[in-house]
ModelCIF file with pLDDT and N, C-alpha, C, O atoms, coordinates in Angstrom:
data_MODEL
#
_entry.id   MODEL 
#
_entity.id                         1 
_entity.type                       polymer 
_entity.pdbx_number_of_molecules   1 
#
_entity_poly.entity_id                      1 
_entity_poly.type                           'polypeptide(L)' 
_entity_poly.nstd_linkage                   no 
_entity_poly.nstd_monomer                   no 
_entity_poly.pdbx_seq_one_letter_code       MPSMPILCKECARKKREIEENGAFEVVSCKPLSGQQNVPEEQKKCEIKWKIRGS 
_entity_poly.pdbx_seq_one_letter_code_can   MPSMPILCKECARKKREIEENGAFEVVSCKPLSGQQNVPEEQKKCEIKWKIRGS 
_entity_poly.pdbx_strand_id                 A 
#
loop_
_entity_poly_seq.entity_id 
_entity_poly_seq.num 
_entity_poly_seq.mon_id 
_entity_poly_seq.hetero 
1 1  MET n 
1 2  PRO n 
1 3  SER n 
1 4  MET n 
1 5  PRO n 
1 6  ILE n 
1 7  LEU n 
1 8  CYS n 
1 9  LYS n 
1 10 GLU n 
1 11 CYS n 
1 12 ALA n 
1 13 ARG n 
1 14 LYS n 
1 15 LYS n 
1 16 ARG n 
1 17 GLU n 
1 18 ILE n 
1 19 GLU n 
1 20 GLU n 
1 21 ASN n 
1 22 GLY n 
1 23 ALA n 
1 24 PHE n 
1 25 GLU n 
1 26 VAL n 
1 27 VAL n 
1 28 SER n 
1 29 CYS n 
1 30 LYS n 
1 31 PRO n 
1 32 LEU n 
1 33 SER n 
1 34 GLY n 
1 35 GLN n 
1 36 GLN n 
1 37 ASN n 
1 38 VAL n 
1 39 PRO n 
1 40 GLU n 
1 41 GLU n 
1 42 GLN n 
1 43 LYS n 
1 44 LYS n 
1 45 CYS n 
1 46 GLU n 
1 47 ILE n 
1 48 LYS n 
1 49 TRP n 
1 50 LYS n 
1 51 ILE n 
1 52 ARG n 
1 53 GLY n 
1 54 SER n 
#
_struct_asym.id          A 
_struct_asym.entity_id   1 
#
loop_
_ma_qa_metric.id 
_ma_qa_metric.mode 
_ma_qa_metric.name 
_ma_qa_metric.software_group_id 
_ma_qa_metric.type 
1 global pLDDT . pLDDT 
2 local  pLDDT . pLDDT 
#
_ma_qa_metric_global.metric_id      1 
_ma_qa_metric_global.metric_value   95.04 
_ma_qa_metric_global.model_id       1 
_ma_qa_metric_global.ordinal_id     1 
#
loop_
_ma_qa_metric_local.label_asym_id 
_ma_qa_metric_local.label_comp_id 
_ma_qa_metric_local.label_seq_id 
_ma_qa_metric_local.metric_id 
_ma_qa_metric_local.metric_value 
_ma_qa_metric_local.model_id 
_ma_qa_metric_local.ordinal_id 
A MET 1  2 89.00 1 1  
A PRO 2  2 95.00 1 2  
A SER 3  2 97.00 1 3  
A MET 4  2 97.00 1 4  
A PRO 5  2 97.00 1 5  
A ILE 6  2 98.00 1 6  
A LEU 7  2 98.00 1 7  
A CYS 8  2 97.00 1 8  
A LYS 9  2 97.00 1 9  
A GLU 10 2 98.00 1 10 
A CYS 11 2 98.00 1 11 
A ALA 12 2 98.00 1 12 
A ARG 13 2 97.00 1 13 
A LYS 14 2 97.00 1 14 
A LYS 15 2 98.00 1 15 
A ARG 16 2 97.00 1 16 
A GLU 17 2 96.00 1 17 
A ILE 18 2 96.00 1 18 
A GLU 19 2 97.00 1 19 
A GLU 20 2 96.00 1 20 
A ASN 21 2 90.00 1 21 
A GLY 22 2 93.00 1 22 
A ALA 23 2 96.00 1 23 
A PHE 24 2 97.00 1 24 
A GLU 25 2 97.00 1 25 
A VAL 26 2 98.00 1 26 
A VAL 27 2 97.00 1 27 
A SER 28 2 98.00 1 28 
A CYS 29 2 98.00 1 29 
A LYS 30 2 96.00 1 30 
A PRO 31 2 95.00 1 31 
A LEU 32 2 96.00 1 32 
A SER 33 2 94.00 1 33 
A GLY 34 2 93.00 1 34 
A GLN 35 2 87.00 1 35 
A GLN 36 2 86.00 1 36 
A ASN 37 2 91.00 1 37 
A VAL 38 2 93.00 1 38 
A PRO 39 2 95.00 1 39 
A GLU 40 2 92.00 1 40 
A GLU 41 2 95.00 1 41 
A GLN 42 2 96.00 1 42 
A LYS 43 2 97.00 1 43 
A LYS 44 2 97.00 1 44 
A CYS 45 2 97.00 1 45 
A GLU 46 2 98.00 1 46 
A ILE 47 2 98.00 1 47 
A LYS 48 2 98.00 1 48 
A TRP 49 2 97.00 1 49 
A LYS 50 2 97.00 1 50 
A ILE 51 2 96.00 1 51 
A ARG 52 2 94.00 1 52 
A GLY 53 2 85.00 1 53 
A SER 54 2 72.00 1 54 
#
loop_
_atom_site.group_PDB 
_atom_site.id 
_atom_site.type_symbol 
_atom_site.label_atom_id 
_atom_site.label_alt_id 
_atom_site.label_comp_id 
_atom_site.label_asym_id 
_atom_site.label_entity_id 
_atom_site.label_seq_id 
_atom_site.pdbx_PDB_ins_code 
_atom_site.Cartn_x 
_atom_site.Cartn_y 
_atom_site.Cartn_z 
_atom_site.occupancy 
_atom_site.B_iso_or_equiv 
_atom_site.pdbx_formal_charge 
_atom_site.auth_seq_id 
_atom_site.auth_comp_id 
_atom_site.auth_asym_id 
_atom_site.auth_atom_id 
_atom_site.pdbx_PDB_model_num 
ATOM 1   N N  . MET A 1 1  ? 14.056 32.888 1.638  1.00 89.00 ? 1  MET A N  1 
ATOM 2   C CA . MET A 1 1  ? 14.801 31.775 1.510  1.00 89.00 ? 1  MET A CA 1 
ATOM 3   C C  . MET A 1 1  ? 15.602 31.192 2.572  1.00 89.00 ? 1  MET A C  1 
ATOM 4   O O  . MET A 1 1  ? 16.576 31.905 2.815  1.00 89.00 ? 1  MET A O  1 
ATOM 5   N N  . PRO A 1 2  ? 15.544 30.278 3.202  1.00 95.00 ? 2  PRO A N  1 
ATOM 6   C CA . PRO A 1 2  ? 16.185 29.929 4.321  1.00 95.00 ? 2  PRO A CA 1 
ATOM 7   C C  . PRO A 1 2  ? 17.983 29.728 3.966  1.00 95.00 ? 2  PRO A C  1 
ATOM 8   O O  . PRO A 1 2  ? 18.360 29.288 2.880  1.00 95.00 ? 2  PRO A O  1 
ATOM 9   N N  . SER A 1 3  ? 18.824 30.079 4.933  1.00 97.00 ? 3  SER A N  1 
ATOM 10  C CA . SER A 1 3  ? 20.120 29.758 4.757  1.00 97.00 ? 3  SER A CA 1 
ATOM 11  C C  . SER A 1 3  ? 20.629 29.739 6.155  1.00 97.00 ? 3  SER A C  1 
ATOM 12  O O  . SER A 1 3  ? 20.051 30.152 7.161  1.00 97.00 ? 3  SER A O  1 
ATOM 13  N N  . MET A 1 4  ? 21.921 29.140 6.045  1.00 97.00 ? 4  MET A N  1 
ATOM 14  C CA . MET A 1 4  ? 23.030 29.244 7.166  1.00 97.00 ? 4  MET A CA 1 
ATOM 15  C C  . MET A 1 4  ? 24.223 29.195 6.687  1.00 97.00 ? 4  MET A C  1 
ATOM 16  O O  . MET A 1 4  ? 24.510 28.725 5.587  1.00 97.00 ? 4  MET A O  1 
ATOM 17  N N  . PRO A 1 5  ? 25.134 29.767 7.630  1.00 97.00 ? 5  PRO A N  1 
ATOM 18  C CA . PRO A 1 5  ? 26.594 29.593 7.245  1.00 97.00 ? 5  PRO A CA 1 
ATOM 19  C C  . PRO A 1 5  ? 27.071 28.096 7.749  1.00 97.00 ? 5  PRO A C  1 
ATOM 20  O O  . PRO A 1 5  ? 26.511 27.468 8.647  1.00 97.00 ? 5  PRO A O  1 
ATOM 21  N N  . ILE A 1 6  ? 28.278 27.623 6.953  1.00 98.00 ? 6  ILE A N  1 
ATOM 22  C CA . ILE A 1 6  ? 28.737 26.240 7.048  1.00 98.00 ? 6  ILE A CA 1 
ATOM 23  C C  . ILE A 1 6  ? 30.041 26.323 6.641  1.00 98.00 ? 6  ILE A C  1 
ATOM 24  O O  . ILE A 1 6  ? 30.299 27.185 5.801  1.00 98.00 ? 6  ILE A O  1 
ATOM 25  N N  . LEU A 1 7  ? 30.918 25.626 7.044  1.00 98.00 ? 7  LEU A N  1 
ATOM 26  C CA . LEU A 1 7  ? 32.011 25.267 6.312  1.00 98.00 ? 7  LEU A CA 1 
ATOM 27  C C  . LEU A 1 7  ? 32.009 24.912 5.019  1.00 98.00 ? 7  LEU A C  1 
ATOM 28  O O  . LEU A 1 7  ? 31.176 24.080 4.659  1.00 98.00 ? 7  LEU A O  1 
ATOM 29  N N  . CYS A 1 8  ? 32.851 25.420 4.154  1.00 97.00 ? 8  CYS A N  1 
ATOM 30  C CA . CYS A 1 8  ? 32.684 25.106 2.526  1.00 97.00 ? 8  CYS A CA 1 
ATOM 31  C C  . CYS A 1 8  ? 32.607 23.411 2.282  1.00 97.00 ? 8  CYS A C  1 
ATOM 32  O O  . CYS A 1 8  ? 31.756 22.827 1.611  1.00 97.00 ? 8  CYS A O  1 
ATOM 33  N N  . LYS A 1 9  ? 33.926 22.704 3.142  1.00 97.00 ? 9  LYS A N  1 
ATOM 34  C CA . LYS A 1 9  ? 34.160 21.661 2.907  1.00 97.00 ? 9  LYS A CA 1 
ATOM 35  C C  . LYS A 1 9  ? 32.864 20.890 3.530  1.00 97.00 ? 9  LYS A C  1 
ATOM 36  O O  . LYS A 1 9  ? 32.916 19.665 3.418  1.00 97.00 ? 9  LYS A O  1 
ATOM 37  N N  . GLU A 1 10 ? 31.983 21.301 4.017  1.00 98.00 ? 10 GLU A N  1 
ATOM 38  C CA . GLU A 1 10 ? 30.724 20.545 4.399  1.00 98.00 ? 10 GLU A CA 1 
ATOM 39  C C  . GLU A 1 10 ? 29.576 20.695 3.500  1.00 98.00 ? 10 GLU A C  1 
ATOM 40  O O  . GLU A 1 10 ? 28.587 19.990 3.697  1.00 98.00 ? 10 GLU A O  1 
ATOM 41  N N  . CYS A 1 11 ? 29.601 21.543 2.529  1.00 98.00 ? 11 CYS A N  1 
ATOM 42  C CA . CYS A 1 11 ? 28.361 21.776 1.441  1.00 98.00 ? 11 CYS A CA 1 
ATOM 43  C C  . CYS A 1 11 ? 28.013 20.445 1.008  1.00 98.00 ? 11 CYS A C  1 
ATOM 44  O O  . CYS A 1 11 ? 26.929 20.156 1.515  1.00 98.00 ? 11 CYS A O  1 
ATOM 45  N N  . ALA A 1 12 ? 28.475 19.474 0.267  1.00 98.00 ? 12 ALA A N  1 
ATOM 46  C CA . ALA A 1 12 ? 28.085 18.289 -0.098 1.00 98.00 ? 12 ALA A CA 1 
ATOM 47  C C  . ALA A 1 12 ? 27.284 17.483 0.927  1.00 98.00 ? 12 ALA A C  1 
ATOM 48  O O  . ALA A 1 12 ? 26.150 17.124 0.611  1.00 98.00 ? 12 ALA A O  1 
ATOM 49  N N  . ARG A 1 13 ? 27.773 17.174 2.108  1.00 97.00 ? 13 ARG A N  1 
ATOM 50  C CA . ARG A 1 13 ? 27.198 16.465 3.164  1.00 97.00 ? 13 ARG A CA 1 
ATOM 51  C C  . ARG A 1 13 ? 25.900 17.289 3.589  1.00 97.00 ? 13 ARG A C  1 
ATOM 52  O O  . ARG A 1 13 ? 24.887 16.596 3.688  1.00 97.00 ? 13 ARG A O  1 
ATOM 53  N N  . LYS A 1 14 ? 25.766 18.544 3.837  1.00 97.00 ? 14 LYS A N  1 
ATOM 54  C CA . LYS A 1 14 ? 24.788 19.508 4.162  1.00 97.00 ? 14 LYS A CA 1 
ATOM 55  C C  . LYS A 1 14 ? 23.755 19.308 3.217  1.00 97.00 ? 14 LYS A C  1 
ATOM 56  O O  . LYS A 1 14 ? 22.618 19.015 3.586  1.00 97.00 ? 14 LYS A O  1 
ATOM 57  N N  . LYS A 1 15 ? 24.103 19.462 1.857  1.00 98.00 ? 15 LYS A N  1 
ATOM 58  C CA . LYS A 1 15 ? 23.104 19.284 0.863  1.00 98.00 ? 15 LYS A CA 1 
ATOM 59  C C  . LYS A 1 15 ? 22.433 18.100 0.952  1.00 98.00 ? 15 LYS A C  1 
ATOM 60  O O  . LYS A 1 15 ? 21.205 18.184 0.925  1.00 98.00 ? 15 LYS A O  1 
ATOM 61  N N  . ARG A 1 16 ? 22.987 16.881 1.063  1.00 97.00 ? 16 ARG A N  1 
ATOM 62  C CA . ARG A 1 16 ? 22.314 15.630 1.293  1.00 97.00 ? 16 ARG A CA 1 
ATOM 63  C C  . ARG A 1 16 ? 21.449 15.614 2.433  1.00 97.00 ? 16 ARG A C  1 
ATOM 64  O O  . ARG A 1 16 ? 20.287 15.217 2.358  1.00 97.00 ? 16 ARG A O  1 
ATOM 65  N N  . GLU A 1 17 ? 22.000 16.050 3.532  1.00 96.00 ? 17 GLU A N  1 
ATOM 66  C CA . GLU A 1 17 ? 20.916 16.110 4.818  1.00 96.00 ? 17 GLU A CA 1 
ATOM 67  C C  . GLU A 1 17 ? 19.728 17.074 4.537  1.00 96.00 ? 17 GLU A C  1 
ATOM 68  O O  . GLU A 1 17 ? 18.551 16.756 4.708  1.00 96.00 ? 17 GLU A O  1 
ATOM 69  N N  . ILE A 1 18 ? 20.118 18.175 4.129  1.00 96.00 ? 18 ILE A N  1 
ATOM 70  C CA . ILE A 1 18 ? 18.591 18.955 3.695  1.00 96.00 ? 18 ILE A CA 1 
ATOM 71  C C  . ILE A 1 18 ? 17.849 18.373 2.698  1.00 96.00 ? 18 ILE A C  1 
ATOM 72  O O  . ILE A 1 18 ? 16.631 18.502 2.818  1.00 96.00 ? 18 ILE A O  1 
ATOM 73  N N  . GLU A 1 19 ? 18.323 17.667 1.590  1.00 97.00 ? 19 GLU A N  1 
ATOM 74  C CA . GLU A 1 19 ? 17.601 17.379 0.472  1.00 97.00 ? 19 GLU A CA 1 
ATOM 75  C C  . GLU A 1 19 ? 16.949 15.729 0.910  1.00 97.00 ? 19 GLU A C  1 
ATOM 76  O O  . GLU A 1 19 ? 16.044 15.192 0.271  1.00 97.00 ? 19 GLU A O  1 
ATOM 77  N N  . GLU A 1 20 ? 17.551 15.181 1.979  1.00 96.00 ? 20 GLU A N  1 
ATOM 78  C CA . GLU A 1 20 ? 17.243 13.736 1.914  1.00 96.00 ? 20 GLU A CA 1 
ATOM 79  C C  . GLU A 1 20 ? 15.681 13.237 2.231  1.00 96.00 ? 20 GLU A C  1 
ATOM 80  O O  . GLU A 1 20 ? 15.191 12.163 1.882  1.00 96.00 ? 20 GLU A O  1 
ATOM 81  N N  . ASN A 1 21 ? 15.084 14.216 2.925  1.00 90.00 ? 21 ASN A N  1 
ATOM 82  C CA . ASN A 1 21 ? 13.529 13.877 3.053  1.00 90.00 ? 21 ASN A CA 1 
ATOM 83  C C  . ASN A 1 21 ? 12.584 14.336 1.861  1.00 90.00 ? 21 ASN A C  1 
ATOM 84  O O  . ASN A 1 21 ? 11.360 14.212 1.817  1.00 90.00 ? 21 ASN A O  1 
ATOM 85  N N  . GLY A 1 22 ? 13.356 14.848 0.982  1.00 93.00 ? 22 GLY A N  1 
ATOM 86  C CA . GLY A 1 22 ? 12.463 15.315 -0.345 1.00 93.00 ? 22 GLY A CA 1 
ATOM 87  C C  . GLY A 1 22 ? 11.742 16.541 -0.302 1.00 93.00 ? 22 GLY A C  1 
ATOM 88  O O  . GLY A 1 22 ? 11.265 17.001 -1.339 1.00 93.00 ? 22 GLY A O  1 
ATOM 89  N N  . ALA A 1 23 ? 11.606 17.155 0.866  1.00 96.00 ? 23 ALA A N  1 
ATOM 90  C CA . ALA A 1 23 ? 10.711 18.525 1.018  1.00 96.00 ? 23 ALA A CA 1 
ATOM 91  C C  . ALA A 1 23 ? 11.467 19.857 0.539  1.00 96.00 ? 23 ALA A C  1 
ATOM 92  O O  . ALA A 1 23 ? 10.905 20.863 0.107  1.00 96.00 ? 23 ALA A O  1 
ATOM 93  N N  . PHE A 1 24 ? 12.950 19.659 0.708  1.00 97.00 ? 24 PHE A N  1 
ATOM 94  C CA . PHE A 1 24 ? 13.836 20.874 0.478  1.00 97.00 ? 24 PHE A CA 1 
ATOM 95  C C  . PHE A 1 24 ? 14.651 20.688 -0.685 1.00 97.00 ? 24 PHE A C  1 
ATOM 96  O O  . PHE A 1 24 ? 14.938 19.524 -0.966 1.00 97.00 ? 24 PHE A O  1 
ATOM 97  N N  . GLU A 1 25 ? 15.088 21.625 -1.428 1.00 97.00 ? 25 GLU A N  1 
ATOM 98  C CA . GLU A 1 25 ? 15.956 21.757 -2.790 1.00 97.00 ? 25 GLU A CA 1 
ATOM 99  C C  . GLU A 1 25 ? 17.042 22.762 -2.254 1.00 97.00 ? 25 GLU A C  1 
ATOM 100 O O  . GLU A 1 25 ? 16.704 23.827 -1.738 1.00 97.00 ? 25 GLU A O  1 
ATOM 101 N N  . VAL A 1 26 ? 18.451 22.363 -2.405 1.00 98.00 ? 26 VAL A N  1 
ATOM 102 C CA . VAL A 1 26 ? 19.421 23.348 -1.867 1.00 98.00 ? 26 VAL A CA 1 
ATOM 103 C C  . VAL A 1 26 ? 19.718 24.091 -3.472 1.00 98.00 ? 26 VAL A C  1 
ATOM 104 O O  . VAL A 1 26 ? 20.015 23.463 -4.488 1.00 98.00 ? 26 VAL A O  1 
ATOM 105 N N  . VAL A 1 27 ? 19.563 25.412 -3.372 1.00 97.00 ? 27 VAL A N  1 
ATOM 106 C CA . VAL A 1 27 ? 19.878 26.230 -4.410 1.00 97.00 ? 27 VAL A CA 1 
ATOM 107 C C  . VAL A 1 27 ? 21.455 26.687 -4.532 1.00 97.00 ? 27 VAL A C  1 
ATOM 108 O O  . VAL A 1 27 ? 22.006 27.002 -5.586 1.00 97.00 ? 27 VAL A O  1 
ATOM 109 N N  . SER A 1 28 ? 21.907 26.663 -3.564 1.00 98.00 ? 28 SER A N  1 
ATOM 110 C CA . SER A 1 28 ? 23.360 27.366 -3.698 1.00 98.00 ? 28 SER A CA 1 
ATOM 111 C C  . SER A 1 28 ? 24.298 26.970 -2.457 1.00 98.00 ? 28 SER A C  1 
ATOM 112 O O  . SER A 1 28 ? 23.715 26.672 -1.414 1.00 98.00 ? 28 SER A O  1 
ATOM 113 N N  . CYS A 1 29 ? 25.687 26.941 -2.478 1.00 98.00 ? 29 CYS A N  1 
ATOM 114 C CA . CYS A 1 29 ? 26.469 27.023 -1.470 1.00 98.00 ? 29 CYS A CA 1 
ATOM 115 C C  . CYS A 1 29 ? 27.625 27.722 -1.925 1.00 98.00 ? 29 CYS A C  1 
ATOM 116 O O  . CYS A 1 29 ? 28.513 27.257 -2.639 1.00 98.00 ? 29 CYS A O  1 
ATOM 117 N N  . LYS A 1 30 ? 27.532 29.107 -1.364 1.00 96.00 ? 30 LYS A N  1 
ATOM 118 C CA . LYS A 1 30 ? 28.983 30.061 -1.935 1.00 96.00 ? 30 LYS A CA 1 
ATOM 119 C C  . LYS A 1 30 ? 29.587 30.489 -0.899 1.00 96.00 ? 30 LYS A C  1 
ATOM 120 O O  . LYS A 1 30 ? 28.996 30.623 0.172  1.00 96.00 ? 30 LYS A O  1 
ATOM 121 N N  . PRO A 1 31 ? 30.806 30.755 -1.057 1.00 95.00 ? 31 PRO A N  1 
ATOM 122 C CA . PRO A 1 31 ? 31.818 31.116 -0.085 1.00 95.00 ? 31 PRO A CA 1 
ATOM 123 C C  . PRO A 1 31 ? 31.336 32.579 0.235  1.00 95.00 ? 31 PRO A C  1 
ATOM 124 O O  . PRO A 1 31 ? 31.071 33.385 -0.657 1.00 95.00 ? 31 PRO A O  1 
ATOM 125 N N  . LEU A 1 32 ? 31.239 32.871 1.630  1.00 96.00 ? 32 LEU A N  1 
ATOM 126 C CA . LEU A 1 32 ? 31.169 34.283 2.204  1.00 96.00 ? 32 LEU A CA 1 
ATOM 127 C C  . LEU A 1 32 ? 32.198 35.279 1.625  1.00 96.00 ? 32 LEU A C  1 
ATOM 128 O O  . LEU A 1 32 ? 33.243 34.805 1.180  1.00 96.00 ? 32 LEU A O  1 
ATOM 129 N N  . SER A 1 33 ? 32.040 36.356 1.596  1.00 94.00 ? 33 SER A N  1 
ATOM 130 C CA . SER A 1 33 ? 32.779 37.618 1.197  1.00 94.00 ? 33 SER A CA 1 
ATOM 131 C C  . SER A 1 33 ? 33.973 37.379 2.102  1.00 94.00 ? 33 SER A C  1 
ATOM 132 O O  . SER A 1 33 ? 33.958 36.599 3.054  1.00 94.00 ? 33 SER A O  1 
ATOM 133 N N  . GLY A 1 34 ? 34.944 38.072 1.748  1.00 93.00 ? 34 GLY A N  1 
ATOM 134 C CA . GLY A 1 34 ? 36.086 38.007 2.870  1.00 93.00 ? 34 GLY A CA 1 
ATOM 135 C C  . GLY A 1 34 ? 37.004 36.679 3.166  1.00 93.00 ? 34 GLY A C  1 
ATOM 136 O O  . GLY A 1 34 ? 37.805 36.500 4.084  1.00 93.00 ? 34 GLY A O  1 
ATOM 137 N N  . GLN A 1 35 ? 36.640 35.830 2.120  1.00 87.00 ? 35 GLN A N  1 
ATOM 138 C CA . GLN A 1 35 ? 37.298 34.462 2.837  1.00 87.00 ? 35 GLN A CA 1 
ATOM 139 C C  . GLN A 1 35 ? 38.573 34.226 1.859  1.00 87.00 ? 35 GLN A C  1 
ATOM 140 O O  . GLN A 1 35 ? 39.032 33.084 1.855  1.00 87.00 ? 35 GLN A O  1 
ATOM 141 N N  . GLN A 1 36 ? 39.147 35.138 1.083  1.00 86.00 ? 36 GLN A N  1 
ATOM 142 C CA . GLN A 1 36 ? 40.250 34.899 0.165  1.00 86.00 ? 36 GLN A CA 1 
ATOM 143 C C  . GLN A 1 36 ? 41.394 34.294 1.066  1.00 86.00 ? 36 GLN A C  1 
ATOM 144 O O  . GLN A 1 36 ? 41.762 33.151 0.792  1.00 86.00 ? 36 GLN A O  1 
ATOM 145 N N  . ASN A 1 37 ? 41.949 34.912 2.045  1.00 91.00 ? 37 ASN A N  1 
ATOM 146 C CA . ASN A 1 37 ? 43.035 34.673 2.666  1.00 91.00 ? 37 ASN A CA 1 
ATOM 147 C C  . ASN A 1 37 ? 42.705 33.626 3.691  1.00 91.00 ? 37 ASN A C  1 
ATOM 148 O O  . ASN A 1 37 ? 43.649 33.343 4.429  1.00 91.00 ? 37 ASN A O  1 
ATOM 149 N N  . VAL A 1 38 ? 41.548 32.969 3.909  1.00 93.00 ? 38 VAL A N  1 
ATOM 150 C CA . VAL A 1 38 ? 41.594 31.785 4.869  1.00 93.00 ? 38 VAL A CA 1 
ATOM 151 C C  . VAL A 1 38 ? 42.131 30.378 4.259  1.00 93.00 ? 38 VAL A C  1 
ATOM 152 O O  . VAL A 1 38 ? 42.093 30.052 3.073  1.00 93.00 ? 38 VAL A O  1 
ATOM 153 N N  . PRO A 1 39 ? 42.541 29.768 5.136  1.00 95.00 ? 39 PRO A N  1 
ATOM 154 C CA . PRO A 1 39 ? 42.830 28.526 4.868  1.00 95.00 ? 39 PRO A CA 1 
ATOM 155 C C  . PRO A 1 39 ? 41.726 27.615 4.424  1.00 95.00 ? 39 PRO A C  1 
ATOM 156 O O  . PRO A 1 39 ? 40.658 27.790 5.011  1.00 95.00 ? 39 PRO A O  1 
ATOM 157 N N  . GLU A 1 40 ? 41.765 26.600 3.432  1.00 92.00 ? 40 GLU A N  1 
ATOM 158 C CA . GLU A 1 40 ? 40.710 25.982 2.577  1.00 92.00 ? 40 GLU A CA 1 
ATOM 159 C C  . GLU A 1 40 ? 39.803 25.273 3.894  1.00 92.00 ? 40 GLU A C  1 
ATOM 160 O O  . GLU A 1 40 ? 38.573 25.279 3.911  1.00 92.00 ? 40 GLU A O  1 
ATOM 161 N N  . GLU A 1 41 ? 40.537 24.754 4.825  1.00 95.00 ? 41 GLU A N  1 
ATOM 162 C CA . GLU A 1 41 ? 39.980 23.935 5.692  1.00 95.00 ? 41 GLU A CA 1 
ATOM 163 C C  . GLU A 1 41 ? 38.990 24.784 6.546  1.00 95.00 ? 41 GLU A C  1 
ATOM 164 O O  . GLU A 1 41 ? 38.199 24.186 7.277  1.00 95.00 ? 41 GLU A O  1 
ATOM 165 N N  . GLN A 1 42 ? 38.990 26.129 6.495  1.00 96.00 ? 42 GLN A N  1 
ATOM 166 C CA . GLN A 1 42 ? 38.499 27.045 7.602  1.00 96.00 ? 42 GLN A CA 1 
ATOM 167 C C  . GLN A 1 42 ? 37.501 27.941 6.714  1.00 96.00 ? 42 GLN A C  1 
ATOM 168 O O  . GLN A 1 42 ? 36.909 28.878 7.249  1.00 96.00 ? 42 GLN A O  1 
ATOM 169 N N  . LYS A 1 43 ? 37.338 27.671 5.482  1.00 97.00 ? 43 LYS A N  1 
ATOM 170 C CA . LYS A 1 43 ? 36.417 28.779 4.615  1.00 97.00 ? 43 LYS A CA 1 
ATOM 171 C C  . LYS A 1 43 ? 35.090 28.436 5.004  1.00 97.00 ? 43 LYS A C  1 
ATOM 172 O O  . LYS A 1 43 ? 34.742 27.302 5.333  1.00 97.00 ? 43 LYS A O  1 
ATOM 173 N N  . LYS A 1 44 ? 34.362 29.435 4.959  1.00 97.00 ? 44 LYS A N  1 
ATOM 174 C CA . LYS A 1 44 ? 32.845 29.439 5.171  1.00 97.00 ? 44 LYS A CA 1 
ATOM 175 C C  . LYS A 1 44 ? 32.184 29.796 4.113  1.00 97.00 ? 44 LYS A C  1 
ATOM 176 O O  . LYS A 1 44 ? 32.532 30.790 3.475  1.00 97.00 ? 44 LYS A O  1 
ATOM 177 N N  . CYS A 1 45 ? 31.149 29.061 3.766  1.00 97.00 ? 45 CYS A N  1 
ATOM 178 C CA . CYS A 1 45 ? 30.130 29.330 2.837  1.00 97.00 ? 45 CYS A CA 1 
ATOM 179 C C  . CYS A 1 45 ? 28.635 29.306 3.341  1.00 97.00 ? 45 CYS A C  1 
ATOM 180 O O  . CYS A 1 45 ? 28.226 28.722 4.344  1.00 97.00 ? 45 CYS A O  1 
ATOM 181 N N  . GLU A 1 46 ? 27.927 30.026 2.482  1.00 98.00 ? 46 GLU A N  1 
ATOM 182 C CA . GLU A 1 46 ? 26.545 29.903 2.864  1.00 98.00 ? 46 GLU A CA 1 
ATOM 183 C C  . GLU A 1 46 ? 25.623 29.184 2.157  1.00 98.00 ? 46 GLU A C  1 
ATOM 184 O O  . GLU A 1 46 ? 25.606 29.403 0.946  1.00 98.00 ? 46 GLU A O  1 
ATOM 185 N N  . ILE A 1 47 ? 24.742 28.271 2.653  1.00 98.00 ? 47 ILE A N  1 
ATOM 186 C CA . ILE A 1 47 ? 24.098 27.469 1.915  1.00 98.00 ? 47 ILE A CA 1 
ATOM 187 C C  . ILE A 1 47 ? 22.697 27.698 2.033  1.00 98.00 ? 47 ILE A C  1 
ATOM 188 O O  . ILE A 1 47 ? 22.183 27.627 3.150  1.00 98.00 ? 47 ILE A O  1 
ATOM 189 N N  . LYS A 1 48 ? 22.020 27.961 1.042  1.00 98.00 ? 48 LYS A N  1 
ATOM 190 C CA . LYS A 1 48 ? 20.341 28.209 0.887  1.00 98.00 ? 48 LYS A CA 1 
ATOM 191 C C  . LYS A 1 48 ? 19.809 27.176 0.189  1.00 98.00 ? 48 LYS A C  1 
ATOM 192 O O  . LYS A 1 48 ? 20.360 26.464 -0.650 1.00 98.00 ? 48 LYS A O  1 
ATOM 193 N N  . TRP A 1 49 ? 18.548 27.143 0.652  1.00 97.00 ? 49 TRP A N  1 
ATOM 194 C CA . TRP A 1 49 ? 17.639 26.099 0.162  1.00 97.00 ? 49 TRP A CA 1 
ATOM 195 C C  . TRP A 1 49 ? 16.051 26.650 -0.008 1.00 97.00 ? 49 TRP A C  1 
ATOM 196 O O  . TRP A 1 49 ? 15.620 27.753 0.329  1.00 97.00 ? 49 TRP A O  1 
ATOM 197 N N  . LYS A 1 50 ? 15.536 25.864 -0.450 1.00 97.00 ? 50 LYS A N  1 
ATOM 198 C CA . LYS A 1 50 ? 13.762 26.364 -0.704 1.00 97.00 ? 50 LYS A CA 1 
ATOM 199 C C  . LYS A 1 50 ? 12.914 25.275 -0.670 1.00 97.00 ? 50 LYS A C  1 
ATOM 200 O O  . LYS A 1 50 ? 13.371 24.145 -0.845 1.00 97.00 ? 50 LYS A O  1 
ATOM 201 N N  . ILE A 1 51 ? 11.947 25.432 -0.503 1.00 96.00 ? 51 ILE A N  1 
ATOM 202 C CA . ILE A 1 51 ? 10.776 24.106 -0.470 1.00 96.00 ? 51 ILE A CA 1 
ATOM 203 C C  . ILE A 1 51 ? 10.696 23.731 -1.851 1.00 96.00 ? 51 ILE A C  1 
ATOM 204 O O  . ILE A 1 51 ? 10.416 24.570 -2.708 1.00 96.00 ? 51 ILE A O  1 
ATOM 205 N N  . ARG A 1 52 ? 10.912 22.581 -2.116 1.00 94.00 ? 52 ARG A N  1 
ATOM 206 C CA . ARG A 1 52 ? 10.694 21.607 -3.400 1.00 94.00 ? 52 ARG A CA 1 
ATOM 207 C C  . ARG A 1 52 ? 9.550  22.306 -4.102 1.00 94.00 ? 52 ARG A C  1 
ATOM 208 O O  . ARG A 1 52 ? 8.586  22.523 -3.368 1.00 94.00 ? 52 ARG A O  1 
ATOM 209 N N  . GLY A 1 53 ? 9.447  22.672 -5.244 1.00 85.00 ? 53 GLY A N  1 
ATOM 210 C CA . GLY A 1 53 ? 8.453  23.104 -6.272 1.00 85.00 ? 53 GLY A CA 1 
ATOM 211 C C  . GLY A 1 53 ? 8.020  24.563 -5.832 1.00 85.00 ? 53 GLY A C  1 
ATOM 212 O O  . GLY A 1 53 ? 6.890  24.931 -6.153 1.00 85.00 ? 53 GLY A O  1 
ATOM 213 N N  . SER A 1 54 ? 8.855  25.431 -5.108 1.00 72.00 ? 54 SER A N  1 
ATOM 214 C CA . SER A 1 54 ? 8.092  26.722 -5.013 1.00 72.00 ? 54 SER A CA 1 
ATOM 215 C C  . SER A 1 54 ? 9.211  27.419 -5.905 1.00 72.00 ? 54 SER A C  1 
ATOM 216 O O  . SER A 1 54 ? 9.116  28.612 -6.193 1.00 72.00 ? 54 SER A O  1 
#
């Protein structure tokens, strides 16, 4: 399953980008471990997606 690290605040925008052509479906966008003491604006998440229908 493809994934990439992004800023957590970008999850919604990146989800729209990935899903806009209809071929992919985002399955999660979760904070990376060790992010507890990082300011909200700098927190990193991992977004994962799959081919729609698989």
